[in-house]
C-alpha positions in Angstrom: -18.7 -0.2 -18.8 -16.8 -2.1 -21.4 -13.1 -3.2 -21.4 -10.6 -2.0 -24.0 -7.1 -3.5 -24.2 -4.1 -2.3 -26.2 -1.7 -5.2 -26.9 1.7 -4.5 -28.5 3.6 -7.2 -30.3 6.7 -6.9 -32.4 4.9 -6.1 -35.6 1.3 -5.3 -34.5 -0.7 -3.2 -32.1 -4.0 -4.9 -31.3 -6.9 -2.8 -30.1 -9.3 -5.3 -28.4 -12.8 -4.2 -27.4 -15.4 -6.1 -25.4 -18.6 -6.3 -27.6 -21.4 -7.8 -25.5 -19.3 -10.7 -24.2 -17.2 -11.2 -27.4 -13.9 -9.6 -28.3 -13.5 -7.4 -31.3 -9.8 -7.2 -32.5 -8.4 -4.5 -34.8 -4.7 -4.5 -35.9 -2.5 -1.4 -36.5 1.2 -0.7 -37.0 2.0 -3.9 -39.0 4.9 -2.3 -40.9 8.3 -1.6 -39.6 7.2 0.8 -36.8 7.9 -1.8 -34.1 5.4 -1.2 -31.3 7.2 -1.1 -28.0 5.3 0.7 -25.1 1.7 1.6 -24.7 -0.2 3.7 -22.1 -3.8 4.8 -21.6 -4.9 8.1 -20.1 -7.1 7.4 -17.0 -8.8 10.8 -17.3 -9.6 10.5 -21.0 -10.1 6.8 -21.8 -10.3 7.5 -25.6 -6.7 8.7 -25.5 -3.8 6.3 -25.7 -0.1 6.7 -26.5 2.2 4.2 -28.3 6.0 4.4 -28.3 7.6 2.6 -31.2 11.2 1.4 -31.6 11.6 2.7 -35.2 9.0 5.4 -35.7 8.6 7.6 -32.7 5.5 8.3 -30.6 1.9 8.0 -31.7 -1.4 9.1 -30.2 -5.1 8.1 -30.6 -7.9 10.3 -29.3 -10.7 8.0 -30.6 -10.1 4.7 -28.7 -7.6 3.4 -31.3 -9.6 3.9 -34.4 -7.0 6.3 -35.8 -3.4 7.3 -34.9 -1.3 10.4 -35.5 2.4 10.9 -34.9 3.5 13.3 -32.2 6.7 14.3 -30.4 8.5 15.3 -33.6 11.0 17.3 -31.6 12.3 14.3 -29.7 16.0 13.7 -30.2 15.4 10.0 -31.0 12.8 8.0 -32.9 13.2 5.1 -30.4 10.5 5.6 -27.8 11.0 2.9 -25.3 8.7 4.0 -22.4 5.4 5.9 -22.1 3.2 6.7 -19.1 0.4 9.0 -18.0 0.4 10.4 -14.5 -2.7 10.7 -12.4 -2.4 14.5 -12.6 -5.6 16.0 -14.0 -4.7 19.0 -16.2 -7.2 21.8 -16.9 -8.0 20.1 -20.2 -9.1 17.0 -18.3 -6.4 14.6 -19.3 -3.2 13.4 -17.6 0.4 14.5 -17.8 2.2 12.3 -20.4 5.8 11.2 -20.1 7.9 9.5 -22.8 11.3 7.9 -22.6 13.8 7.2 -25.4 17.0 5.5 -26.4 19.5 7.1 -25.8 18.1 7.8 -22.3 16.0 10.9 -22.2 12.6 11.8 -20.6 10.0 14.2 -22.1 6.8 15.6 -20.5 3.6 16.9 -22.1 1.1 19.0 -20.1 -1.3 19.3 -23.0 -2.0 15.7 -24.0 0.9 15.3 -26.4 0.6 18.5 -28.4 3.8 20.0 -27.1 6.7 18.5 -25.1 9.4 19.7 -22.6 12.7 17.9 -22.1 13.2 16.8 -18.5 16.8 17.9 -18.3 19.5 16.5 -16.0 18.8 12.8 -16.3 22.2 11.9 -17.8 24.0 14.4 -15.5 23.5 11.9 -12.6 26.7 10.4 -11.3 25.7 6.8 -12.2 25.1 7.7 -15.8 28.6 7.0 -16.8 27.9 3.3 -15.9 24.7 2.9 -17.8 24.9 0.5 -20.7 22.4 -1.9 -22.4 24.0 -5.3 -22.9 22.6 -5.7 -26.4 23.9 -2.3 -27.6 26.6 -1.5 -25.0 27.4 1.9 -26.5 24.0 3.2 -25.5 21.1 2.8 -22.9 17.5 3.6 -22.7 14.6 4.5 -20.5 13.0 1.1 -19.9 10.1 2.1 -17.6 8.4 5.2 -16.3 6.1 4.7 -13.3 4.2 7.7 -11.9 3.5 7.6 -8.1 -0.3 7.3 -7.6 0.0 9.1 -4.3 2.0 12.0 -5.6 1.5 12.8 -9.3 4.6 15.0 -9.4 6.8 12.0 -8.5 8.1 9.5 -11.0 10.2 6.3 -10.7 12.3 5.7 -13.8 14.3 2.6 -14.8 17.3 2.9 -17.0 18.3 -0.3 -18.9 20.7 -1.0 -17.7 22.1 0.9 -14.8 19.7 2.5 -12.4 16.3 3.2 -10.9 16.1 7.0 -10.4 13.5 9.4 -9.1 12.1 12.8 -9.7 9.8 14.6 -7.2 9.0 17.6 -9.4 7.8 16.2 -12.7 11.3 15.8 -14.2 12.7 19.2 -13.2 15.4 17.6 -11.0 16.5 14.0 -10.5 17.7 11.8 -7.6 20.3 9.1 -8.4 20.1 5.4 -7.7 20.6 4.2 -4.1 22.7 1.2 -2.8 21.0 -2.2 -3.3 18.5 -0.8 -5.8 17.8 -2.8 -9.0 20.4 -2.1 -11.7 18.4 -3.8 -14.5 14.7 -3.2 -13.6 12.5 -4.2 -16.6 9.2 -3.3 -15.0 8.2 -1.0 -12.1 4.8 -1.0 -10.4 3.0 1.0 -7.7 -0.4 0.7 -6.0 -2.7 3.5 -4.8 -3.3 1.8 -1.4 0.5 1.4 -0.7 2.1 4.9 -0.6 5.8 4.9 -1.3 5.9 1.3 -2.3 7.6 0.3 -5.5 7.7 -3.2 -7.0 10.4 -4.1 -9.5 11.0 -7.1 -11.8 14.6 -7.2 -12.8 17.4 -9.0 -14.6 19.8 -8.6 -11.8 19.3 -12.2 -10.7 21.5 -13.3 -13.5 24.5 -11.4 -12.3 26.6 -13.3 -9.7 27.0 -10.5 -7.2 23.3 -9.7 -7.4 22.0 -13.3 -7.2 18.4 -13.5 -6.0 17.7 -9.9 -7.2 15.2 -10.8 -9.9 12.5 -9.2 -7.8 12.7 -6.4 -5.3 10.6 -3.9 -3.4 11.0 -0.5 -1.9 8.6 0.7 0.9 10.1 4.2 1.2 9.9 5.6 -2.3 13.2 4.3 -3.7 15.4 5.2 -0.7 16.1 1.6 0.1 15.3 -1.9 -1.4 14.8 -5.4 -0.3 15.1 -8.5 -2.5 12.1 -10.9 -2.2 13.0 -14.0 -4.2 12.1 -16.9 -2.0 10.4 -19.6 -4.1 11.7 -18.3 -7.5 13.5 -20.9 -9.6 13.9 -18.7 -12.7 16.1 -15.7 -12.2 15.3 -13.4 -15.0 12.4 -11.2 -14.0 10.6 -9.3 -16.7 7.1 -8.0 -15.8 5.3 -7.5 -12.5 1.7 -6.4 -11.8 -0.2 -5.9 -8.5 -3.8 -6.8 -7.8 -5.8 -3.5 -7.9 -7.7 -4.8 -4.9 -4.8 -5.9 -2.8 -1.2 -4.5 -2.8 0.0 -7.7 -1.2 -0.8 -9.9 -4.3 1.8 -9.7 -7.0 2.2 -11.6 -10.3 5.7 -11.9 -11.9 6.8 -13.2 -15.3 10.3 -14.8 -15.5 12.6 -16.8 -17.7 15.9 -18.6 -17.2 17.9 -16.0 -19.1 17.6 -13.1 -21.4 18.3 -15.3 -24.4 15.4 -17.6 -23.6 13.1 -14.8 -22.6 13.2 -12.9 -25.9 13.6 -13.3 -29.7 17.4 -13.0 -29.7 17.4 -12.2 -33.4 15.6 -9.0 -32.5 17.8 -5.9 -32.4 15.4 -4.3 -29.9 16.3 -6.8 -27.2 19.3 -8.8 -28.4 21.7 -9.5 -25.5 23.3 -12.9 -26.3 24.2 -15.0 -29.2 22.2 -18.1 -28.2 19.8 -20.5 -30.0 16.3 -19.1 -30.1 14.5 -21.3 -27.6 11.9 -19.3 -25.7 10.9 -20.3 -22.2 9.0 -18.5 -19.5 7.2 -19.1 -16.2 4.6 -17.0 -14.3 4.7 -16.7 -10.5 2.4 -15.4 -7.8 3.1 -14.1 -4.3 0.8 -13.1 -1.5 2.0 -11.1 1.5 5.2 -12.6 2.8 4.6 -16.1 1.5 7.2 -17.6 -1.0 6.5 -17.2 -4.7 4.5 -20.0 -6.3 4.3 -20.9 -9.9 0.8 -20.1 -11.3 0.7 -21.7 -14.7 -2.7 -23.4 -14.7 -4.5 -22.4 -17.9 -1.4 -20.7 -19.5 0.5 -22.1 -22.5 3.4 -24.4 -22.0 6.6 -22.6 -20.8 8.7 -23.9 -23.6 8.1 -21.9 -26.8 6.5 -19.0 -24.9 8.4 -15.7 -24.9 8.4 -14.0 -21.5 4.9 -12.3 -21.2 3.8 -8.8 -20.2 1.1 -8.0 -17.6 -1.6 -5.5 -17.0 -4.4 -4.7 -14.6 -7.3 -2.3 -14.7 -7.8 -0.1 -11.6 -11.5 -0.9 -11.0 -11.1 -4.7 -11.6 -9.9 -6.2 -8.3 -8.6 -9.7 -8.6 -8.2 -9.6 -12.4 -4.9 -9.8 -14.3 -4.2 -9.9 -18.0 -1.2 -11.6 -19.5 -0.1 -11.1 -23.1 1.9 -14.0 -24.7 2.9 -14.9 -28.2 0.3 -17.7 -28.0 -2.7 -15.6 -27.0 -4.1 -13.2 -24.5 -5.1 -14.7 -21.1 -6.9 -13.4 -18.0 -7.2 -14.4 -14.4 -10.2 -13.6 -12.3 -8.9 -15.2 -9.1 -5.9 -12.9 -8.4 -3.5 -14.9 -10.6 -4.2 -18.4 -9.3 -5.5 -19.7 -12.6 -5.8 -18.4 -16.1 -8.1 -18.7 -19.1 -7.4 -17.8 -22.7 -9.6 -15.0 -23.9 -11.8 -15.9 -26.9 -10.4 -13.7 -29.6 -8.9 -14.1 -33.1 -5.2 -14.9 -32.8 -3.3 -14.9 -36.1 -0.6 -17.5 -36.7 1.9 -14.7 -37.3 1.6 -13.6 -33.7 3.1 -16.8 -32.5 6.6 -15.7 -33.6 6.3 -12.2 -32.2 7.6 -10.9 -28.8 4.9 -9.4 -26.5 6.0 -5.9 -25.8 3.5 -4.0 -23.8 -0.2 -4.2 -22.7 -2.5 -1.6 -21.2 -6.2 -1.7 -20.4 -9.0 0.6 -19.4 -12.8 0.4 -18.8 -14.7 2.7 -21.1 -18.2 4.0 -20.5 -20.8 2.5 -22.8 -22.2 4.9 -25.4 
């Protein structure tokens, strides 16, 4: 088996392949498409999907060597979330979901050839309160997380306003519940933890939701608990869970949205602040407090808030994409090491958007 990683930055999608211990990097989408969200099909490793902020949804069926545009009937070209559910279709690939701005969810049962609208999302009662701070007249689907224990169930985060649920592949929707994250940036699940949902959120910056930068649900989004002991930075962005242990989580944070992102970027702009990136990575095991786990990572100052990935059959291994390089941990997030691959100077000024990885059978 070899590892393939898709790493999305502001103006580049990197397809990174393990070649006998070294890393081969190919760059795509270096125009104005604006890569935003990427997902790989676990049933068909050569298939991946890329949502872009300016140019819709794209698909590869050959491991990233070539890309074609799909989803032409979407109502928006801003595709802000994409996921593949662990639901094996007759054609032997997963069910694909895409989310857009303004908020809408679409489903494909044939690998992206045709799409159905998952109606009713914006009919939920809370929808009148949804609003993205950077563009307050709209909102978007920030994250789609399929439930590994029930492929018809999805957890969907709206930025900003709600975490909502569907139990029938988007046919009907259940609204947010009290104390659930309002500004969840990343949702995660684990196959060995049924009904458990992990959320990294920006709620910790809102006074009435202080200490809500990280939360978990153990009952499938029916109730939530804030788990923030040990966190000194209250803007949660990405969370990932050890494939071998649902009690080991890694979280990326910043002090504010303005310091997490490139605030000159329309895709994320929330505040008129000087551009001074800063981010910190934390690790939590079981019920212990969060601890900073920065050994081997670039200095917090000057580093945009990173994104995280794991690969299902790689227990104890995490990948973190930064503007200063791609790093991995092989000790469940305790320490990190930069991966030895070409990293162009132009990437240093680009926001990490999304990362996904998969192990591919050798030819």
